[in-house]
N, C-alpha and C positions, 0 to 999 in steps of 0.2 A: 761884621770882623769876618775879614778873609782869613781861614783856620788855612790854604792850601798856600797860601804865601810866606804865612808864618813859619807851618811845617816844610817847606822849601826852605828858608831859608836858616833852619834850623838843622836840616842835612847838607848845608852846604858851610859850615861853619867846620872851623881849625878843629875847635873842643870834641865836635860830634867824629868828625875823622880819625881823629886820635882813638877816644872810645871806640869806635867802630874797629878800627885795627888793634886794636887791644882785645877784644874781645874774641877777634877773628881766631888771634894767635891761638888763646887759650882756649876756643872751639877745637883747631886742627891738631892741638897736643891734645886734647880729649879725645878727640874721634880716634886720633891715630895712636894710642896709648894700648899696648898689648893686652892686659886687663880688662880695659874697654870692650876690644875685639871680642874677647874670651865669651865675656859675660853677656852680649850681644851673639852669640852663635849657639845658643842653648840648642843643643841637639834633641829631636823631638822624643829618641829613645823609646818609640811605639814598636818598632820591628824587635827590638829586645824584646819590650814587655810580653808579646804574644809568645814570646818563646819559650819565655819562663814558665817554672812550674807553679805558679800561684795562677796562670792564667790558663794553663793546663786544667788546672783543679776547678777553675771558673767554666771551662767550656767541658768536665766532664757532669759538674753536677748541672748545667744548663741540660745536657743531655738527659739527664735522670727525669727533670723536673719536665721534660716535653714527652717522654716515654709514659708518666704519670697522668700527664693533663690529659694527654692524646689519648690513654686507656681510658679516662674518665669521661672523656669526653668534655674536658673541661673548656678546653682552646674552642671547640665548637658553642658550646652556649656562652660563653663569655665572649666573643666575638666583637660582638657591638656594644658591649657593657664599659660603662663610666669606671669600674673599676682594671679596665685596660686600656684609660687613659693616665698614666704616672704624672703627666704632665698638670694635669687640675689639680692633682692631690700636693704636689711638691708646690705649685704654683701657690695654692690656697694655707700652706702652711708659710712661704716666705711673705707673702702679701698680708698676713692675720698676726705675724709673730707681734708687731709693738702695738696691739690692740686687744691680743686673747689673753687669758690664764696662759703660765708655761705649761700646766698640764693638756688644756686642750691643744698648744700645739706640739708638743711632743704627741698626742694623739693624731694628729693631721700627718706628723713625721711619720709614724708607725703605718698609718695607713699609706701611706706615697710609697715607702719600701716594701709591701705587699705587692702593692698596684705592680710595682716594677718587679717585683719577683715572677709575677702571674703573668705579665707582657714577655720577659724573657723566657719564661719557660714555655708560655704556647708559641713563640717564634725561635728555631732553634737559629736561624739567619741573621737575629740579630747580634751586635758585637757591642762590648762593653767600650766606652768613650774612654781615653786614655790623655791624661795630662801627665806632665812629669811632675806634680806634686802630688799625685794620687797616692804614690808608695807611701809618701811621707805620712799623710792622712791618717791611711792604714795603722801605722807604727805608732803612729800621734795614740790614735783610740786605743791600741792596742795595749799600750803603758799607761794609760790611766786607767783603762781597767786590772791590768796586775796590780798598778800601786793602792788598790782598795783590799787585796789581800797580805797587804805589807804596812797597812796602815793602823795607826796607834789605838782608830778608832773603826775598827774593821765592817761593825754591821752600820753604820753612819755613813762610809765613805761608799760602801755598795752605792745607794740609789745614787749618788752623785757622779759615780764613774759611771755609773747605766748612762746617765742623760748623757754626759761628758760625749763619752761612745758615739750615742744615737743624734748626737745635735752636728758632732767633727763628719759622720760618715753622710749624714744629710747633703756632704758637699758633691759625694760620689753620686744620691740617687737625685739631686738635681739636677747635673751634670749631663744624665742619663735620662733623665726626661724630656727635656726640653731638645726637641731635633730638629726642629727646622726655625730659619732665621726669622720668619714672620714671630714663630711664637716669644721667637729671645725677645724681640721688641714689644711684643703687647705686654707680657710679664715687668718689663724693664721698664713702660709707661707705667702700667699699675702699679709698681712700686715708688714711683714718682709721686702719681696722685693720692697714694695712701700717706706719704710723707706730706704733704699739704695738708691734708685733712687732719694728721695728726699736730703738725704748727697751728691750727685754725680752733685743736683743741686748745693749744698751750695758751693762745692768745685770750681766749676764753677765761683761763685760770687767770689772767694775768689782770684783766679788766673785773675779776671776782675774785683778788685775793682772802676775802675773808671768811670763804668758802671750803678754804683747802687747810691742808697742815702744812707746818713746816717753812722754816725760811733757808736753811743752809747759808747762810749770813754770818760772817763775823759780825755780832752787832754792836761790838767796843772800836771796830775797826771801823766798818763799812756804814754802821747805822743800820736804821730798818730797811729793810728792802724784801721782795720777795722774788723766788727764783722760779721761773715755771718748769715743769717737769712732765707735763703732757699724762699721757697714756700709761710713763715707764717707769711711775712710783718715784724717780730721784733724776735733778736738772742733767749732775753729769752721767747718768744713762741715756737721758734725751740725747745730748750733745753728739754721744757716741754711733747712736745711731742717723743722725743730722749728716756726721761725718762718712757713713757710707752712703749715704742717700743723693746726699746734695752734687757732688760731682758726676753721679748717673746723672741727673738734671742738666747738669752741666754739656754732658755731652751730646744730650738732645738738642740744648741751645746750639752750640755748635754747630751740629750739623744738619740741623734746620734748611729747608730749601725754599722758604717762602716766608714773608715779612709776618704774617699771621701766626703762624707757629713759633717764631722768634720771640714775638709777643708773649704768646701762651707761657712757653717753656720760661722765659725771663719772669714771668710774674710767678710762676710756682719757685721758682729760684727765690726771688725777692723776699717771699714769703715764708719760706723755711729757714733762710736766713737770718730774718729778724727773728723769729723766732731760737733760732739758736744764738742770738744774743743777749736774749733774755732769759739763756740758762744760766748764764755768769760765771761757766765752766772756764777757767781760764786756760786749762788743758785742751779743752776743746776749740778753743781760741786762737790758739796756738796751733791744734793741731791743721784748722781749716786756711788758716795764713800759709802754712806750708803747703796745702794741698794747693791750693790757685796757684803759689809761687810756684808750683811743677809743671801745674795745667799752661799756665799763661807762657812761664817760657819754654816749653816742648812745643805749644802753639807758633810762637817766635819768638826768636830770641832777644827780639828790640825788646822786650816787656822786660828785661832783665832791667834796662835804665828806668820805665815807670817803675819798675817798683822800689827802688834805690831812693826815687825820689818821695813814692808813698811813705816810706818808712820818715824822710825827713820833716815830710808836714802832717802826721800822723800827729804829734802830740799837740797840736794847732788845731786840729779841724774836730778829734775825737771826744765826745763827752766829757765830763770830768768823773762821771761814773764810771766810765767804762777804763776809762786812762786809771782812776785808782786803785781798780781791780788788776790791771794789767801789771802796773806797779808792783803790786805786792808780792809777786812771785819771788820767791828768794827771800823775802822779810821774816825773819822767824818772829814778831810781834804780832804775825797772824795766825791765828790758833791752827786754819786750815793749813798754814804752811808747815810748823812746827810741829802738827800732830804729824804729820805724812814721814820729816825727817824720823822722828823718834820713831814711827813704826819702822821703817826700812831699816833704822839701827839696829831694831830691836831683831828684826827678821834676820838680816844677816848673821849677827852673832848665832841664830836658834840653826840656821842654814851649815855652818862650819862644823856642827856636829850630825847635823841628819842630810847632808850633800848627797848622798850618793841613791838613796830611795826615797827621800821627803819624808814628813810625818802622814803624808794620806790625804786625800781628796778631799775639798769641804768644809765645811767653819768648824764641826765638831773637832776633827783633828786639830788643827790649827791652834785651835782656844784648849787643847789639855797641854800642849807644850808652849804655846806661844809666852802666856805671861811670866813664865822663870825665868826667861830673858828681854820683856819688854821693861823697858826704863823707865822707873820710877813708877806711876800707877796708870801707863798710858796702856787701855785695852784697846781691840781693833778687832773685829771680823774677817778680817784678810791684811795682806800686804799693802794694799794700795800701789801696786807694781805687776803687771802681767807676769814678769817673767821671776820676778821674783817669789809671784804665788805659785805660779808654774812648777816650779823648783824646789817649793815647800810641799806640793802637793806629790809629785811625781817624781823628784831626785835631780840629777843631770841628765837624766837621758831624755825624760819627757819636756823639758825647757829646750834642749838640743832639736829635738825633731819638732819641736814649735817653731825655733828659728826658721830651720832649714826649710821648713814647710812655706812658709811665709815668705823666704828668701826666693823659693823656688818660683811662686805662684808670678813674684815683683821680677822674677828676671823672664820669665815666661811673658809677661807684658812687653816688657823693654822691647825683648828680641822681636816681637810681632810689632811692635809701633816702627823699630828700625827699618822693615822689609815689608812695611803697609803700602799699599800704591792708594788703595782706598779711603778719601776722606772721612768720611763717616765710620766707618771701623775703625777709623786712627784716633777718632777723638773720643769712643769708647776706650780705645784701649787704654789713650791717655787718662782718662779720668778715672779708671780703676788703677793705674799707677797712683795716682795721687789723690786717691780714697786709702789705698792702703799706707802712705808715707802719715797720714793725718793720722790715721787710726792708731797707727805706731807710737806718733807725739803723744797721745792722752793715754795710751798703756802704759809710759814710764811714768805717770802720775797717778796712777789710779788701776785697779782692777778690772779691767774692759768685760771679763768674761765671768765676772759677778754674778749679771743679771744672764742668766739662760737664753731668754729669749735674743738679746744682746748677740750675745756668743752664735748661736744659729744664725743671727742675721749674719756674722761675719763671715761665717762658711757659706751663707747662702749668694751675699754679695761678690764675694771671691769667685764662685762658682760661675754668675753671670758676668762679669769682666770678661773673666779667660772665655766666656764662648762667643765671644767677640772675635775670640782670635781661629775658634776652630770652626764658626758657621760665617767665615768673614766672604766665601764667594757662593752662596748660596742665590744671593740675591740678585747674582749675573748670571744665574744657570737661565 
């Protein structure tokens, strides 16, 4: 079959020219919009940051540390030490987060912080890496810490707040640990390979389901079934992890320069995507579909037409099990759907009384007050929505800072893509935009920070994607 002749005939058709003209008009209106122009001209703010009182405080602390370390000759003793290599410890923390217990990951994060402090203290010329999102991450961590002291269960909330602070500030540690483009590419490639191993373990579970607990399906609605969860203990949590890792793999795939590399990264993509399907997580499916749509349309706007055709063809080509699972979204006869809706309504009722400071971080604080507002006998460990749960934990300030922080990171990536000339860097920046969007979709249906390791991975992947804007010229140097 002569595909070139078919494509040429389609491009010469009247329908194609009409669709292209309409799409071109919308594109010009979009790109010429004052709001879009403002959005894509985000000032770096680095000069203003370096003149701030907080940055001067950092320099003061750094000089004091240097004097102390120099006096005790710690800078000489550790010059070749592994503890002066924060990239190793930060890299291990984000790479092993999907497979290690939470406390082991926390241990690696604390070692990474100590290594970074040692590095800054021994090198007074080393500067703090800045992104516009940094200040919002600091404030978000501070609000979570303060929320513990206004919690209805202060003792139970303090450890939760400390964990949130450490894992949110890991964004700062990671972005200051990776200093070269080679390090960034190495850590990114290893992140994808770890994702493949996690997916392979999920396949092992799928083919030996009797060895594992839990099915997570409404048996009355869907019948018997098994949802893989691999090393993360829950299929939704596994899907949330893949929402962050799969776009990074796509970045490698679309920036690969040889067919051998393209085949390799395409294989990694296929393995993780198949495992994502086997989670049967509807929110994650919607998230990855949105991520794919954003990436492909930003790559080539003509994929918008392909997406429309794919939506039309989907009911005819998707397996019945997947189609039935998707069609159950919004169906209140599905216990999973009705369960979430009732929890949202109960949480909203609670937040009408505790909107300012929340009830306090953690499951213990949530469960002290939520039962009084729940509908019927519906009990829940959390609000099954990231924004609602963050507001329940910290009040209006915490959820506002989280939204602003994610928006700032998203805007930085969009600004970079709009001005990026290098194809490789643009692919990774676009992958970051897709990952944030996909993760945000799932966050509307689940509390995606409930699993501390996924929370760490979110901030870690955000740092990785943003570093592709900061280190984008090094490979040309």
